[in-house]
C-alpha positions as CSV (number, residue, x, y, z in Angstrom):
1,X,17.3,25.1,22.2
2,X,17.8,25.8,18.5
3,X,19.5,29.1,17.8
4,X,17.9,29.4,14.3
5,X,14.5,28.7,15.8
6,X,14.9,31.4,18.4
7,X,15.9,33.9,15.7
8,X,12.8,33.0,13.7
9,X,10.6,33.5,16.7
10,X,12.1,36.9,17.4
11,X,11.7,37.9,13.8
12,X,8.1,36.7,13.7
13,X,7.3,38.6,16.9
14,X,8.8,41.9,15.5
15,X,7.4,41.5,12.0
16,X,3.9,40.8,13.2
17,X,3.9,43.2,16.2
18,X,3.1,40.4,18.6
19,X,3.4,40.3,22.4
20,X,4.4,36.7,22.8
21,X,5.7,33.8,20.6
22,X,6.3,30.3,21.9
23,X,7.3,26.8,20.8
24,X,6.1,24.1,23.1
25,X,6.2,20.4,23.6
26,X,2.4,20.3,23.1
27,X,3.0,21.6,19.5
28,X,5.2,18.7,18.7
29,X,8.6,20.0,19.7
30,X,11.0,17.7,21.7
31,X,10.6,18.2,25.4
32,X,13.2,20.7,26.5
33,X,13.6,22.4,23.2
34,X,10.9,24.9,23.6
35,X,11.4,28.6,23.8
36,X,9.4,31.8,24.5
37,X,9.8,35.3,23.4
38,X,7.8,38.1,25.1
39,X,8.0,41.8,24.9
40,X,8.8,44.1,27.8
41,X,5.4,45.7,27.2
42,X,3.6,42.4,27.7
43,X,5.5,41.8,30.9
44,X,4.5,45.3,32.2
45,X,0.9,44.7,31.2
46,X,0.9,41.3,33.0
47,X,2.3,43.0,36.1
48,X,-0.4,45.7,36.1
49,X,-3.3,43.3,35.4
50,X,-2.4,40.3,37.5
51,X,-0.9,39.7,41.0
52,X,-1.7,36.0,41.2
53,X,1.4,34.1,42.4
54,X,1.2,31.4,39.7
55,X,1.7,34.1,37.1
56,X,4.6,35.5,39.0
57,X,6.3,32.2,38.9
58,X,5.4,31.4,35.2
59,X,5.6,34.9,33.7
60,X,4.3,34.0,30.3
61,X,1.3,32.0,31.5
62,X,-1.0,35.0,31.9
63,X,-0.4,36.0,28.2
64,X,-0.9,32.4,27.0
65,X,-4.2,32.0,29.0
66,X,-5.5,35.5,28.1
67,X,-5.2,35.7,24.3
68,X,-7.9,38.3,24.2
69,X,-5.5,40.7,26.0
70,X,-2.3,39.8,24.1
71,X,-1.3,39.2,20.5
72,X,0.3,35.7,20.6
73,X,1.5,33.0,18.3
74,X,2.5,29.4,19.0
75,X,4.8,27.6,16.5
76,X,4.0,24.1,15.5
77,X,7.1,22.0,15.2
78,X,8.0,21.5,11.5
79,X,7.8,17.9,10.3
80,X,11.6,17.4,10.4
81,X,11.7,18.4,14.1
82,X,8.4,16.9,15.1
83,X,9.3,14.6,18.0
84,X,6.9,15.1,20.9
85,X,8.1,12.0,22.6
86,X,11.8,12.9,22.6
87,X,13.0,14.2,25.9
88,X,16.0,16.6,25.9
89,X,15.7,17.9,29.4
90,X,18.2,17.0,32.1
91,X,16.2,15.9,35.2
92,X,18.1,12.8,36.2
93,X,21.7,11.4,36.1
94,X,20.6,9.2,33.2
95,X,19.4,12.3,31.3
96,X,22.8,13.9,31.9
97,X,24.6,10.8,30.5
98,X,22.3,10.9,27.5
99,X,23.0,14.6,26.8
100,X,26.8,14.0,27.3
101,X,26.7,11.2,24.7
102,X,24.9,13.4,22.2
103,X,27.3,16.2,22.9
104,X,30.4,14.0,22.4
105,X,29.1,13.1,18.9
106,X,28.1,16.6,17.8
107,X,30.3,19.1,19.6
108,X,32.4,21.3,17.4
109,X,34.1,24.3,19.1
110,X,33.7,26.4,15.9
111,X,29.9,26.2,15.7
112,X,26.7,25.5,17.6
113,X,24.9,22.4,16.6
114,X,21.2,22.7,15.9
115,X,18.2,20.7,16.9
116,X,17.9,19.0,13.5
117,X,21.4,17.7,14.0
118,X,20.5,16.1,17.3
119,X,17.4,14.5,15.8
120,X,19.3,13.2,12.8
121,X,21.9,11.7,15.1
122,X,19.3,10.0,17.2
123,X,17.5,8.7,14.2
124,X,20.7,7.1,13.0
125,X,22.3,6.0,16.2
126,X,19.7,4.7,18.7
127,X,22.5,3.1,20.7
128,X,23.2,6.5,22.2
129,X,20.0,6.3,24.1
130,X,19.5,2.6,24.4
131,X,22.5,2.0,26.5
132,X,23.2,0.5,29.9
133,X,21.6,3.6,31.5
134,X,18.2,2.3,30.5
135,X,17.4,5.3,28.3
136,X,15.5,3.4,25.6
137,X,12.2,5.0,26.6
138,X,13.6,8.6,26.0
139,X,13.3,8.2,22.2
140,X,10.6,6.1,20.7
141,X,9.4,8.0,17.6
142,X,6.9,6.5,15.2
143,X,5.7,9.2,12.8
144,X,2.6,7.1,12.0
145,X,1.4,7.6,15.6
146,X,1.2,11.4,15.2
147,X,-0.8,13.5,12.9
148,X,-1.7,17.1,13.0
149,X,-5.1,16.0,14.5
150,X,-4.0,13.9,17.4
151,X,-0.6,15.1,18.8
152,X,-2.3,17.6,21.1
153,X,-3.6,14.7,23.2
154,X,-0.1,13.5,24.2
155,X,0.1,13.3,28.0
156,X,3.5,13.5,29.7
157,X,5.1,15.2,32.6
158,X,5.3,19.0,32.4
159,X,8.3,20.3,30.6
160,X,10.5,23.2,31.5
161,X,11.1,26.0,29.0
162,X,13.7,28.6,28.7
163,X,12.5,32.2,28.5
164,X,14.1,34.9,26.5
165,X,13.1,38.5,26.9
166,X,13.3,41.1,24.1
167,X,13.1,44.7,25.0
168,X,11.3,46.4,22.0
């Protein structure tokens, strides 16, 4: 997750009086870097309108699927962060090794590193992910393959997103 990106999402939600703001893999973000911001009011509205178990497990799904009932916005990844085929989730031991390698290179106890720093590192040092752990498929970005017209068709395993709640 990118702290600046989350701040921008919160600011956008407040400034535009929205119920929900999200950044998702389907919008070009690296898998695992997505975030969601939803108001308390939107959660209460969801609770009152829908009791389906799938919306209890995925609490923002009802708002995303019912845009006629909620004011929503989904952020497209900016071009410098556009990496829909980059996987930053930790689902396997190999993923954990990959993240540890990135962390070793970027960690600074005096500041958080940002998503653009991770991407810049990976653009420069592919050896981090093409090591003996067989992680070469995690990062295989070719900008020519993706345009604003075709990246919505990317098919991959579902991604997990972190949810932040803002009580306004």
